[in-house]
All heavy atoms as a GROMACS GRO file, in nm:
protein
  601
    1HIS      N    1   0.085  -0.123   0.001
    1HIS     CA    2   0.002  -0.009  -0.001
    1HIS      C    3   0.089   0.125  -0.003
    1HIS      O    4   0.094   0.188   0.100
    1HIS     CB    5  -0.093   0.002   0.123
    1HIS     CG    6  -0.183  -0.116   0.122
    1HIS    ND1    7  -0.302  -0.124   0.046
    1HIS    CD2    8  -0.174  -0.237   0.196
    1HIS    CE1    9  -0.361  -0.231   0.072
    1HIS    NE2   10  -0.288  -0.315   0.152
    2PRO      N   11   0.152   0.155  -0.114
    2PRO     CA   12   0.231   0.277  -0.108
    2PRO      C   13   0.165   0.408  -0.094
    2PRO      O   14   0.226   0.506  -0.057
    2PRO     CB   15   0.302   0.268  -0.250
    2PRO     CG   16   0.217   0.181  -0.329
    2PRO     CD   17   0.156   0.087  -0.242
    3ASP      N   18   0.034   0.404  -0.101
    3ASP     CA   19  -0.039   0.530  -0.074
    3ASP      C   20  -0.051   0.547   0.077
    3ASP      O   21  -0.083   0.663   0.122
    3ASP     CB   22  -0.182   0.525  -0.140
    3ASP     CG   23  -0.256   0.396  -0.115
    3ASP    OD1   24  -0.198   0.286  -0.096
    3ASP    OD2   25  -0.380   0.412  -0.100
    4ILE      N   26  -0.024   0.440   0.157
    4ILE     CA   27  -0.038   0.449   0.302
    4ILE      C   28   0.108   0.448   0.364
    4ILE      O   29   0.136   0.532   0.440
    4ILE     CB   30  -0.124   0.335   0.355
    4ILE    CG1   31  -0.258   0.337   0.307
    4ILE    CG2   32  -0.112   0.328   0.507
    4ILE    CD1   33  -0.348   0.220   0.338
    5PHE      N   34   0.187   0.356   0.320
    5PHE     CA   35   0.317   0.342   0.382
    5PHE      C   36   0.413   0.433   0.311
    5PHE      O   37   0.423   0.431   0.180
    5PHE     CB   38   0.373   0.200   0.359
    5PHE     CG   39   0.301   0.098   0.465
    5PHE    CD1   40   0.204   0.012   0.397
    5PHE    CD2   41   0.318   0.096   0.584
    5PHE    CE1   42   0.132  -0.074   0.478
    5PHE    CE2   43   0.255   0.002   0.668
    5PHE     CZ   44   0.158  -0.084   0.609
    6LYS      N   45   0.489   0.507   0.373
    6LYS     CA   46   0.593   0.600   0.321
    6LYS      C   47   0.730   0.556   0.344
    6LYS      O   48   0.821   0.607   0.285
    6LYS     CB   49   0.571   0.744   0.362
    6LYS     CG   50   0.427   0.790   0.334
    6LYS     CD   51   0.405   0.796   0.188
    6LYS     CE   52   0.275   0.846   0.149
    6LYS     NZ   53   0.219   0.818   0.020
    7GLY      N   54   0.752   0.461   0.443
    7GLY     CA   55   0.889   0.427   0.471
    7GLY      C   56   0.883   0.296   0.555
    7GLY      O   57   0.782   0.262   0.616
    8LEU      N   58   0.996   0.225   0.545
    8LEU     CA   59   1.005   0.100   0.615
    8LEU      C   60   1.144   0.105   0.692
    8LEU      O   61   1.239   0.137   0.643
    8LEU     CB   62   1.012  -0.017   0.515
    8LEU     CG   63   1.028  -0.157   0.577
    8LEU    CD1   64   0.908  -0.191   0.664
    8LEU    CD2   65   1.047  -0.261   0.468
    9ASP      N   66   1.133   0.078   0.823
    9ASP     CA   67   1.256   0.088   0.906
    9ASP      C   68   1.267  -0.056   0.964
    9ASP      O   69   1.178  -0.111   1.032
    9ASP     CB   70   1.231   0.183   1.028
    9ASP     CG   71   1.349   0.201   1.115
    9ASP    OD1   72   1.414   0.104   1.151
    9ASP    OD2   73   1.371   0.318   1.137
   10VAL      N   74   1.380  -0.124   0.917
   10VAL     CA   75   1.400  -0.263   0.962
   10VAL      C   76   1.527  -0.283   1.052
   10VAL      O   77   1.630  -0.219   1.027
   10VAL     CB   78   1.430  -0.349   0.832
   10VAL    CG1   79   1.459  -0.492   0.854
   10VAL    CG2   80   1.319  -0.331   0.726
   11SER      N   81   1.504  -0.356   1.153
   11SER     CA   82   1.608  -0.398   1.242
   11SER      C   83   1.583  -0.531   1.291
   11SER      O   84   1.473  -0.596   1.267
   11SER     CB   85   1.614  -0.296   1.364
   11SER     OG   86   1.500  -0.305   1.444
   12GLY      N   87   1.680  -0.593   1.348
   12GLY     CA   88   1.668  -0.722   1.408
   12GLY      C   89   1.777  -0.758   1.504
   12GLY      O   90   1.849  -0.672   1.544
   13ASP      N   91   1.802  -0.882   1.530
   13ASP     CA   92   1.907  -0.928   1.610
   13ASP      C   93   2.039  -0.931   1.526
   13ASP      O   94   2.059  -1.006   1.430
   13ASP     CB   95   1.884  -1.074   1.659
   13ASP     CG   96   1.986  -1.118   1.756
   13ASP    OD1   97   2.097  -1.070   1.755
   13ASP    OD2   98   1.951  -1.215   1.833
   14PRO      N   99   2.129  -0.833   1.553
   14PRO     CA  100   2.246  -0.819   1.471
   14PRO      C  101   2.340  -0.939   1.477
   14PRO      O  102   2.439  -0.945   1.401
   14PRO     CB  103   2.307  -0.696   1.517
   14PRO     CG  104   2.269  -0.678   1.670
   14PRO     CD  105   2.130  -0.737   1.664
   15THR      N  106   2.317  -1.034   1.570
   15THR     CA  107   2.408  -1.157   1.572
   15THR      C  108   2.354  -1.265   1.488
   15THR      O  109   2.410  -1.368   1.483
   15THR     CB  110   2.417  -1.194   1.719
   15THR    OG1  111   2.293  -1.239   1.776
   15THR    CG2  112   2.470  -1.084   1.804
   16LYS      N  113   2.232  -1.247   1.425
   16LYS     CA  114   2.168  -1.361   1.351
   16LYS      C  115   2.189  -1.360   1.206
   16LYS      O  116   2.143  -1.453   1.139
   16LYS     CB  117   2.022  -1.368   1.388
   16LYS     CG  118   1.993  -1.388   1.530
   16LYS     CD  119   2.033  -1.522   1.573
   16LYS     CE  120   1.996  -1.551   1.722
   16LYS     NZ  121   2.048  -1.664   1.784
   17ASN      N  122   2.245  -1.257   1.151
   17ASN     CA  123   2.274  -1.248   1.004
   17ASN      C  124   2.144  -1.259   0.922
   17ASN      O  125   2.145  -1.326   0.817
   17ASN     CB  126   2.371  -1.348   0.957
   17ASN     CG  127   2.510  -1.328   1.016
   17ASN    OD1  128   2.555  -1.215   1.031
   17ASN    ND2  129   2.571  -1.429   1.058
   18SER      N  130   2.037  -1.193   0.958
   18SER     CA  131   1.927  -1.201   0.868
   18SER      C  132   1.868  -1.054   0.865
   18SER      O  133   1.830  -0.997   0.971
   18SER     CB  134   1.815  -1.288   0.914
   18SER     OG  135   1.755  -1.251   1.034
   19TRP      N  136   1.858  -0.993   0.746
   19TRP     CA  137   1.819  -0.861   0.739
   19TRP      C  138   1.703  -0.834   0.643
   19TRP      O  139   1.672  -0.724   0.599
   19TRP     CB  140   1.933  -0.764   0.708
   19TRP     CG  141   2.011  -0.787   0.581
   19TRP    CD1  142   2.104  -0.881   0.562
   19TRP    CD2  143   1.989  -0.722   0.461
   19TRP    NE1  144   2.152  -0.873   0.431
   19TRP    CE2  145   2.078  -0.778   0.363
   19TRP    CE3  146   1.904  -0.621   0.412
   19TRP    CZ2  147   2.101  -0.741   0.231
   19TRP    CZ3  148   1.918  -0.580   0.277
   19TRP    CH2  149   2.001  -0.638   0.196
   20PHE      N  150   1.621  -0.938   0.618
   20PHE     CA  151   1.492  -0.916   0.549
   20PHE      C  152   1.504  -0.874   0.412
   20PHE      O  153   1.428  -0.785   0.362
   20PHE     CB  154   1.393  -0.833   0.631
   20PHE     CG  155   1.381  -0.882   0.780
   20PHE    CD1  156   1.449  -0.792   0.884
   20PHE    CD2  157   1.317  -0.991   0.811
   20PHE    CE1  158   1.430  -0.840   1.014
   20PHE    CE2  159   1.302  -1.036   0.944
   20PHE     CZ  160   1.365  -0.961   1.045
   21LYS      N  161   1.610  -0.913   0.332
   21LYS     CA  162   1.633  -0.860   0.206
   21LYS      C  163   1.515  -0.863   0.108
   21LYS      O  164   1.482  -0.778   0.027
   21LYS     CB  165   1.754  -0.922   0.139
   21LYS     CG  166   1.800  -0.873   0.009
   21LYS     CD  167   1.921  -0.934  -0.034
   21LYS     CE  168   1.974  -0.869  -0.164
   21LYS     NZ  169   2.106  -0.923  -0.207
   22LEU      N  170   1.442  -0.975   0.107
   22LEU     CA  171   1.334  -0.994   0.010
   22LEU      C  172   1.211  -0.901   0.046
   22LEU      O  173   1.154  -0.836  -0.042
   22LEU     CB  174   1.269  -1.138   0.014
   22LEU     CG  175   1.381  -1.249  -0.035
   22LEU    CD1  176   1.311  -1.380  -0.019
   22LEU    CD2  177   1.416  -1.216  -0.180
   23MET      N  178   1.184  -0.879   0.171
   23MET     CA  179   1.082  -0.786   0.206
   23MET      C  180   1.124  -0.637   0.172
   23MET      O  181   1.053  -0.568   0.119
   23MET     CB  182   1.058  -0.787   0.367
   23MET     CG  183   0.953  -0.691   0.404
   23MET     SD  184   0.928  -0.703   0.580
   23MET     CE  185   1.077  -0.655   0.656
   24ILE      N  186   1.254  -0.617   0.197
   24ILE     CA  187   1.300  -0.480   0.162
   24ILE      C  188   1.296  -0.454   0.014
   24ILE      O  189   1.263  -0.343  -0.036
   24ILE     CB  190   1.439  -0.459   0.226
   24ILE    CG1  191   1.442  -0.459   0.372
   24ILE    CG2  192   1.506  -0.328   0.166
   24ILE    CD1  193   1.570  -0.469   0.444
   25ALA      N  194   1.335  -0.556  -0.068
   25ALA     CA  195   1.335  -0.547  -0.211
   25ALA      C  196   1.183  -0.515  -0.257
   25ALA      O  197   1.163  -0.436  -0.348
   25ALA     CB  198   1.388  -0.669  -0.278
   26GLU      N  199   1.090  -0.585  -0.202
   26GLU     CA  200   0.955  -0.559  -0.236
   26GLU      C  201   0.906  -0.415  -0.198
   26GLU      O  202   0.837  -0.351  -0.277
   26GLU     CB  203   0.867  -0.659  -0.161
   26GLU     CG  204   0.716  -0.651  -0.212
   26GLU     CD  205   0.632  -0.760  -0.146
   26GLU    OE1  206   0.688  -0.868  -0.118
   26GLU    OE2  207   0.503  -0.734  -0.144
   27ALA      N  208   0.948  -0.363  -0.090
   27ALA     CA  209   0.919  -0.229  -0.054
   27ALA      C  210   0.980  -0.130  -0.155
   27ALA      O  211   0.911  -0.042  -0.198
   27ALA     CB  212   0.977  -0.204   0.088
   28ARG      N  213   1.102  -0.154  -0.198
   28ARG     CA  214   1.167  -0.075  -0.291
   28ARG      C  215   1.095  -0.067  -0.421
   28ARG      O  216   1.080   0.039  -0.487
   28ARG     CB  217   1.317  -0.112  -0.313
   28ARG     CG  218   1.380  -0.034  -0.424
   28ARG     CD  219   1.516  -0.016  -0.421
   28ARG     NE  220   1.564   0.058  -0.307
   28ARG     CZ  221   1.680   0.028  -0.249
   28ARG    NH1  222   1.763  -0.057  -0.286
   28ARG    NH2  223   1.711   0.098  -0.140
   29VAL      N  224   1.051  -0.189  -0.467
   29VAL     CA  225   0.970  -0.197  -0.596
   29VAL      C  226   0.850  -0.106  -0.584
   29VAL      O  227   0.808  -0.043  -0.690
   29VAL     CB  228   0.935  -0.344  -0.627
   29VAL    CG1  229   0.827  -0.355  -0.734
   29VAL    CG2  230   1.056  -0.427  -0.658
   30ASN      N  231   0.796  -0.096  -0.468
   30ASN     CA  232   0.667  -0.017  -0.451
   30ASN      C  233   0.701   0.133  -0.406
   30ASN      O  234   0.620   0.199  -0.363
   30ASN     CB  235   0.586  -0.083  -0.344
   30ASN     CG  236   0.515  -0.205  -0.403
   30ASN    OD1  237   0.432  -0.189  -0.484
   30ASN    ND2  238   0.563  -0.322  -0.357
   31LYS      N  239   0.830   0.169  -0.434
   31LYS     CA  240   0.868   0.305  -0.408
   31LYS      C  241   0.861   0.360  -0.262
   31LYS      O  242   0.831   0.469  -0.238
   31LYS     CB  243   0.805   0.402  -0.504
   31LYS     CG  244   0.805   0.356  -0.645
   31LYS     CD  245   0.846   0.473  -0.747
   31LYS     CE  246   0.843   0.433  -0.887
   31LYS     NZ  247   0.910   0.317  -0.926
   32ILE      N  248   0.886   0.256  -0.173
   32ILE     CA  249   0.887   0.290  -0.030
   32ILE      C  250   1.017   0.305   0.018
   32ILE      O  251   1.112   0.230  -0.014
   32ILE     CB  252   0.808   0.177   0.045
   32ILE    CG1  253   0.668   0.167   0.005
   32ILE    CG2  254   0.825   0.197   0.198
   32ILE    CD1  255   0.592   0.047   0.066
   33LYS      N  256   1.058   0.416   0.087
   33LYS     CA  257   1.186   0.446   0.137
   33LYS      C  258   1.225   0.346   0.242
   33LYS      O  259   1.136   0.286   0.315
   33LYS     CB  260   1.188   0.582   0.206
   33LYS     CG  261   1.165   0.696   0.110
   33LYS     CD  262   1.280   0.717   0.013
   33LYS     CE  263   1.253   0.845  -0.070
   33LYS     NZ  264   1.356   0.863  -0.166
   34VAL      N  265   1.349   0.304   0.244
   34VAL     CA  266   1.396   0.200   0.337
   34VAL      C  267   1.512   0.238   0.430
   34VAL      O  268   1.612   0.297   0.377
   34VAL     CB  269   1.442   0.074   0.248
   34VAL    CG1  270   1.500  -0.036   0.343
   34VAL    CG2  271   1.326   0.015   0.169
   35THR      N  272   1.497   0.216   0.551
   35THR     CA  273   1.599   0.227   0.651
   35THR      C  274   1.635   0.096   0.706
   35THR      O  275   1.552   0.018   0.752
   35THR     CB  276   1.568   0.326   0.772
   35THR    OG1  277   1.542   0.450   0.716
   35THR    CG2  278   1.673   0.326   0.870
   36VAL      N  279   1.761   0.060   0.705
   36VAL     CA  280   1.812  -0.070   0.762
   36VAL      C  281   1.907  -0.038   0.868
   36VAL      O  282   2.013   0.030   0.849
   36VAL     CB  283   1.882  -0.161   0.655
   36VAL    CG1  284   1.913  -0.301   0.715
   36VAL    CG2  285   1.785  -0.189   0.534
   37HIS      N  286   1.882  -0.096   0.988
   37HIS     CA  287   1.971  -0.086   1.099
   37HIS      C  288   2.076  -0.197   1.086
   37HIS      O  289   2.049  -0.314   1.057
   37HIS     CB  290   1.902  -0.098   1.233
   37HIS     CG  291   1.816   0.014   1.256
   37HIS    ND1  292   1.846   0.127   1.338
   37HIS    CD2  293   1.687   0.045   1.210
   37HIS    CE1  294   1.751   0.207   1.340
   37HIS    NE2  295   1.649   0.160   1.265
   38CYS      N  296   2.210  -0.150   1.089
   38CYS     CA  297   2.312  -0.256   1.073
   38CYS      C  298   2.433  -0.205   1.139
   38CYS      O  299   2.442  -0.094   1.190
   38CYS     CB  300   2.340  -0.277   0.927
   38CYS     SG  301   2.415  -0.149   0.836
   39ALA      N  302   2.535  -0.291   1.149
   39ALA     CA  303   2.666  -0.256   1.214
   39ALA      C  304   2.656  -0.212   1.357
   39ALA      O  305   2.731  -0.126   1.405
   39ALA     CB  306   2.736  -0.157   1.128
   40GLU      N  307   2.558  -0.275   1.424
   40GLU     CA  308   2.541  -0.252   1.569
   40GLU      C  309   2.643  -0.342   1.645
   40GLU      O  310   2.686  -0.312   1.758
   40GLU     CB  311   2.393  -0.276   1.614
   40GLU     CG  312   2.297  -0.183   1.556
   40GLU     CD  313   2.156  -0.222   1.585
   40GLU    OE1  314   2.137  -0.314   1.648
   40GLU    OE2  315   2.075  -0.146   1.529
   41VAL      N  316   2.684  -0.448   1.582
   41VAL     CA  317   2.790  -0.528   1.624
   41VAL      C  318   2.886  -0.554   1.508
   41VAL      O  319   2.842  -0.539   1.394
   41VAL     CB  320   2.743  -0.667   1.682
   41VAL    CG1  321   2.655  -0.650   1.805
   41VAL    CG2  322   2.682  -0.750   1.577
   42PRO      N  323   3.007  -0.588   1.525
   42PRO     CA  324   3.100  -0.613   1.408
   42PRO      C  325   3.054  -0.728   1.325
   42PRO      O  326   3.031  -0.841   1.372
   42PRO     CB  327   3.238  -0.644   1.473
   42PRO     CG  328   3.230  -0.573   1.603
   42PRO     CD  329   3.088  -0.591   1.648
   43ASN      N  330   3.018  -0.700   1.188
   43ASN     CA  331   2.979  -0.801   1.108
   43ASN      C  332   2.995  -0.746   0.965
   43ASN      O  333   2.902  -0.688   0.905
   43ASN     CB  334   2.831  -0.838   1.128
   43ASN     CG  335   2.780  -0.955   1.049
   43ASN    OD1  336   2.839  -0.978   0.942
   43ASN    ND2  337   2.677  -1.026   1.094
   44ILE      N  338   3.120  -0.752   0.922
   44ILE     CA  339   3.153  -0.690   0.788
   44ILE      C  340   3.078  -0.744   0.680
   44ILE      O  341   3.027  -0.668   0.589
   44ILE     CB  342   3.311  -0.709   0.768
   44ILE    CG1  343   3.382  -0.616   0.872
   44ILE    CG2  344   3.343  -0.668   0.628
   44ILE    CD1  345   3.533  -0.625   0.857
   45LYS      N  346   3.057  -0.874   0.666
   45LYS     CA  347   2.988  -0.941   0.554
   45LYS      C  348   2.845  -0.886   0.540
   45LYS      O  349   2.793  -0.843   0.440
   45LYS     CB  350   2.986  -1.092   0.568
   45LYS     CG  351   2.900  -1.164   0.470
   45LYS     CD  352   2.963  -1.152   0.322
   45LYS     CE  353   2.884  -1.242   0.227
   45LYS     NZ  354   2.818  -1.164   0.123
   46GLU      N  355   2.762  -0.892   0.659
   46GLU     CA  356   2.627  -0.842   0.651
   46GLU      C  357   2.624  -0.699   0.622
   46GLU      O  358   2.539  -0.649   0.542
   46GLU     CB  359   2.556  -0.880   0.792
   46GLU     CG  360   2.410  -0.827   0.787
   46GLU     CD  361   2.344  -0.846   0.917
   46GLU    OE1  362   2.377  -0.774   1.011
   46GLU    OE2  363   2.264  -0.937   0.931
   47THR      N  364   2.706  -0.620   0.695
   47THR     CA  365   2.702  -0.472   0.664
   47THR      C  366   2.737  -0.446   0.514
   47THR      O  367   2.674  -0.354   0.461
   47THR     CB  368   2.800  -0.405   0.760
   47THR    OG1  369   2.766  -0.442   0.898
   47THR    CG2  370   2.797  -0.255   0.738
   48GLU      N  371   2.829  -0.510   0.461
   48GLU     CA  372   2.870  -0.491   0.322
   48GLU      C  373   2.748  -0.522   0.224
   48GLU      O  374   2.714  -0.448   0.140
   48GLU     CB  375   2.988  -0.562   0.284
   48GLU     CG  376   3.034  -0.536   0.141
   48GLU     CD  377   3.170  -0.599   0.113
   48GLU    OE1  378   3.196  -0.712   0.152
   48GLU    OE2  379   3.254  -0.529   0.042
   49ASP      N  380   2.678  -0.639   0.258
   49ASP     CA  381   2.560  -0.678   0.179
   49ASP      C  382   2.459  -0.564   0.180
   49ASP      O  383   2.389  -0.538   0.089
   49ASP     CB  384   2.503  -0.804   0.235
   49ASP     CG  385   2.589  -0.924   0.194
   49ASP    OD1  386   2.684  -0.915   0.108
   49ASP    OD2  387   2.561  -1.034   0.249
   50ILE      N  388   2.434  -0.507   0.306
   50ILE     CA  389   2.332  -0.415   0.328
   50ILE      C  390   2.374  -0.284   0.248
   50ILE      O  391   2.294  -0.218   0.182
   50ILE     CB  392   2.303  -0.387   0.477
   50ILE    CG1  393   2.239  -0.502   0.528
   50ILE    CG2  394   2.221  -0.253   0.493
   50ILE    CD1  395   2.230  -0.508   0.686
   51ILE      N  396   2.496  -0.242   0.255
   51ILE     CA  397   2.541  -0.120   0.196
   51ILE      C  398   2.537  -0.142   0.047
   51ILE      O  399   2.487  -0.051  -0.028
   51ILE     CB  400   2.686  -0.090   0.237
   51ILE    CG1  401   2.685  -0.037   0.379
   51ILE    CG2  402   2.743   0.018   0.142
   51ILE    CD1  403   2.825  -0.009   0.438
   52ASP      N  404   2.576  -0.258  -0.008
   52ASP     CA  405   2.561  -0.294  -0.155
   52ASP      C  406   2.411  -0.284  -0.198
   52ASP      O  407   2.390  -0.241  -0.317
   52ASP     CB  408   2.618  -0.421  -0.184
   52ASP     CG  409   2.774  -0.428  -0.176
   52ASP    OD1  410   2.832  -0.313  -0.176
   52ASP    OD2  411   2.830  -0.539  -0.175
   53PHE      N  412   2.327  -0.317  -0.114
   53PHE     CA  413   2.176  -0.316  -0.150
   53PHE      C  414   2.136  -0.173  -0.170
   53PHE      O  415   2.050  -0.144  -0.254
   53PHE     CB  416   2.093  -0.386  -0.034
   53PHE     CG  417   1.954  -0.387  -0.080
   53PHE    CD1  418   1.893  -0.480  -0.164
   53PHE    CD2  419   1.862  -0.301  -0.018
   53PHE    CE1  420   1.763  -0.488  -0.194
   53PHE    CE2  421   1.726  -0.293  -0.040
   53PHE     CZ  422   1.681  -0.395  -0.130
   54GLY      N  423   2.192  -0.080  -0.103
   54GLY     CA  424   2.161   0.054  -0.110
   54GLY      C  425   2.041   0.118  -0.043
   54GLY      O  426   1.954   0.171  -0.113
   55PRO      N  427   2.023   0.098   0.086
   55PRO     CA  428   1.905   0.144   0.150
   55PRO      C  429   1.910   0.301   0.144
   55PRO      O  430   2.019   0.364   0.130
   55PRO     CB  431   1.915   0.088   0.296
   55PRO     CG  432   2.060   0.073   0.320
   55PRO     CD  433   2.120   0.028   0.181
   56ASP      N  434   1.800   0.362   0.162
   56ASP     CA  435   1.791   0.504   0.163
   56ASP      C  436   1.865   0.566   0.287
   56ASP      O  437   1.910   0.678   0.287
   56ASP     CB  438   1.643   0.548   0.167
   56ASP     CG  439   1.576   0.502   0.035
   56ASP    OD1  440   1.612   0.561  -0.078
   56ASP    OD2  441   1.497   0.415   0.048
   57ARG      N  442   1.863   0.486   0.398
   57ARG     CA  443   1.926   0.532   0.516
   57ARG      C  444   1.980   0.418   0.590
   57ARG      O  445   1.916   0.309   0.585
   57ARG     CB  446   1.828   0.603   0.597
   57ARG     CG  447   1.880   0.660   0.734
   57ARG     CD  448   1.772   0.735   0.805
   57ARG     NE  449   1.822   0.765   0.943
   57ARG     CZ  450   1.810   0.699   1.054
   57ARG    NH1  451   1.764   0.576   1.047
   57ARG    NH2  452   1.862   0.734   1.164
   58ILE      N  453   2.093   0.424   0.660
   58ILE     CA  454   2.140   0.322   0.751
   58ILE      C  455   2.128   0.367   0.890
   58ILE      O  456   2.167   0.484   0.926
   58ILE     CB  457   2.298   0.293   0.728
   58ILE    CG1  458   2.298   0.222   0.591
   58ILE    CG2  459   2.349   0.207   0.835
   58ILE    CD1  460   2.443   0.191   0.557
   59GLY      N  461   2.063   0.282   0.972
   59GLY     CA  462   2.049   0.313   1.120
   59GLY      C  463   2.162   0.262   1.202
   59GLY      O  464   2.216   0.159   1.171
   60HIS      N  465   2.208   0.341   1.288
   60HIS     CA  466   2.321   0.310   1.378
   60HIS      C  467   2.451   0.305   1.308
   60HIS      O  468   2.513   0.417   1.289
   60HIS     CB  469   2.302   0.180   1.464
   60HIS     CG  470   2.182   0.189   1.549
   60HIS    ND1  471   2.068   0.125   1.534
   60HIS    CD2  472   2.165   0.258   1.671
   60HIS    CE1  473   1.976   0.153   1.627
   60HIS    NE2  474   2.041   0.235   1.710
   61GLY      N  475   2.495   0.198   1.260
   61GLY     CA  476   2.618   0.198   1.174
   61GLY      C  477   2.751   0.208   1.252
   61GLY      O  478   2.850   0.236   1.190
   62THR      N  479   2.740   0.197   1.383
   62THR     CA  480   2.859   0.224   1.473
   62THR      C  481   2.974   0.143   1.438
   62THR      O  482   3.098   0.185   1.430
   62THR     CB  483   2.820   0.194   1.622
   62THR    OG1  484   2.708   0.275   1.651
   62THR    CG2  485   2.937   0.231   1.712
   63CYS      N  486   2.956   0.017   1.399
   63CYS     CA  487   3.065  -0.080   1.375
   63CYS      C  488   3.108  -0.080   1.231
   63CYS      O  489   3.168  -0.184   1.192
   63CYS     CB  490   3.026  -0.222   1.421
   63CYS     SG  491   3.016  -0.224   1.610
   64ILE      N  492   3.068   0.015   1.154
   64ILE     CA  493   3.131   0.023   1.010
   64ILE      C  494   3.271   0.072   1.020
   64ILE      O  495   3.354   0.022   0.942
   64ILE     CB  496   3.042   0.126   0.932
   64ILE    CG1  497   2.903   0.068   0.903
   64ILE    CG2  498   3.111   0.159   0.799
   64ILE    CD1  499   2.811   0.162   0.835
   65VAL      N  500   3.310   0.148   1.107
   65VAL     CA  501   3.443   0.206   1.120
   65VAL      C  502   3.542   0.097   1.179
   65VAL      O  503   3.500   0.017   1.264
   65VAL     CB  504   3.451   0.335   1.197
   65VAL    CG1  505   3.380   0.440   1.117
   65VAL    CG2  506   3.416   0.323   1.328
   66SER      N  507   3.667   0.100   1.136
   66SER     CA  508   3.761  -0.004   1.178
   66SER      C  509   3.788  -0.003   1.327
   66SER      O  510   3.812  -0.105   1.393
   66SER     CB  511   3.889   0.014   1.104
   66SER     OG  512   3.944   0.134   1.125
   67GLU      N  513   3.775   0.124   1.388
   67GLU     CA  514   3.798   0.137   1.533
   67GLU      C  515   3.708   0.042   1.615
   67GLU      O  516   3.730   0.001   1.719
   67GLU     CB  517   3.783   0.280   1.578
   67GLU     CG  518   3.794   0.311   1.716
   67GLU     CD  519   3.783   0.453   1.752
   67GLU    OE1  520   3.763   0.534   1.651
   67GLU    OE2  521   3.787   0.488   1.871
   68TYR      N  522   3.582   0.009   1.557
   68TYR     CA  523   3.482  -0.059   1.626
   68TYR      C  524   3.451  -0.198   1.557
   68TYR      O  525   3.345  -0.254   1.572
   68TYR     CB  526   3.350   0.016   1.644
   68TYR     CG  527   3.374   0.133   1.733
   68TYR    CD1  528   3.382   0.260   1.680
   68TYR    CD2  529   3.394   0.120   1.872
   68TYR    CE1  530   3.399   0.369   1.761
   68TYR    CE2  531   3.404   0.234   1.945
   68TYR     CZ  532   3.417   0.357   1.894
   68TYR     OH  533   3.442   0.464   1.976
   69GLY      N  534   3.549  -0.249   1.480
   69GLY     CA  535   3.531  -0.382   1.421
   69GLY      C  536   3.498  -0.382   1.273
   69GLY      O  537   3.480  -0.496   1.221
   70GLY      N  538   3.476  -0.272   1.215
   70GLY     CA  539   3.448  -0.266   1.063
   70GLY      C  540   3.586  -0.256   0.991
   70GLY      O  541   3.678  -0.319   1.029
   71SER      N  542   3.582  -0.182   0.886
   71SER     CA  543   3.702  -0.168   0.806
   71SER      C  544   3.702  -0.028   0.736
   71SER      O  545   3.591   0.032   0.720
   71SER     CB  546   3.716  -0.276   0.709
   71SER     OG  547   3.614  -0.264   0.609
   72ASP      N  548   3.823   0.016   0.710
   72ASP     CA  549   3.825   0.145   0.623
   72ASP      C  550   3.759   0.132   0.489
   72ASP      O  551   3.687   0.223   0.448
   72ASP     CB  552   3.980   0.186   0.604
   72ASP     CG  553   4.044   0.219   0.734
   72ASP    OD1  554   3.976   0.257   0.841
   72ASP    OD2  555   4.168   0.204   0.750
   73GLU      N  556   3.763   0.012   0.432
   73GLU     CA  557   3.706  -0.001   0.297
   73GLU      C  558   3.555  -0.001   0.311
   73GLU      O  559   3.490   0.061   0.226
   73GLU     CB  560   3.746  -0.136   0.236
   73GLU     CG  561   3.891  -0.157   0.202
   73GLU     CD  562   3.985  -0.184   0.311
   73GLU    OE1  563   3.938  -0.224   0.428
   73GLU    OE2  564   4.110  -0.166   0.303
   74LEU      N  565   3.506  -0.062   0.414
   74LEU     CA  566   3.358  -0.053   0.443
   74LEU      C  567   3.311   0.085   0.460
   74LEU      O  568   3.210   0.131   0.414
   74LEU     CB  569   3.335  -0.151   0.564
   74LEU     CG  570   3.182  -0.180   0.589
   74LEU    CD1  571   3.117  -0.249   0.475
   74LEU    CD2  572   3.166  -0.264   0.713
   75PHE      N  573   3.387   0.159   0.544
   75PHE     CA  574   3.350   0.292   0.573
   75PHE      C  575   3.353   0.376   0.447
   75PHE      O  576   3.254   0.466   0.424
   75PHE     CB  577   3.448   0.351   0.676
   75PHE     CG  578   3.417   0.496   0.712
   75PHE    CD1  579   3.306   0.530   0.792
   75PHE    CD2  580   3.491   0.601   0.661
   75PHE    CE1  581   3.277   0.660   0.819
   75PHE    CE2  582   3.467   0.738   0.680
   75PHE     CZ  583   3.361   0.767   0.768
   76GLN      N  584   3.452   0.358   0.358
   76GLN     CA  585   3.455   0.434   0.235
   76GLN      C  586   3.331   0.406   0.145
   76GLN      O  587   3.286   0.489   0.074
   76GLN     CB  588   3.586   0.414   0.159
   76GLN     CG  589   3.706   0.472   0.236
   76GLN     CD  590   3.696   0.631   0.257
   76GLN    OE1  591   3.653   0.700   0.166
   76GLN    NE2  592   3.719   0.671   0.372
   77LYS      N  593   3.300   0.279   0.144
   77LYS     CA  594   3.191   0.225   0.058
   77LYS      C  595   3.058   0.297   0.095
   77LYS      O  596   2.985   0.350   0.027
   77LYS     CB  597   3.179   0.079   0.074
   77LYS     CG  598   3.084   0.020  -0.027
   77LYS     CD  599   3.086  -0.130  -0.008
   77LYS     CE  600   3.116  -0.189  -0.142
   77LYS     NZ  601   3.094  -0.335  -0.148
   0.00000   0.00000   0.00000
């Protein structure tokens, strides 16, 4: 219902490696803005997948930087 929903904010257990990619892709097809919370704990692979997907906004993102378990490459991306 894109006439009702204007945005989707997704978060979950950052230790479980599941970020609802299919649901988010469906929201994007329907022109709904997407925020994904990620990098709340160090998880380079999941964070990179989320960044590559290209959400409209990233929530938190603390562990993107190398100082907190991310990487300089991830931060630049």
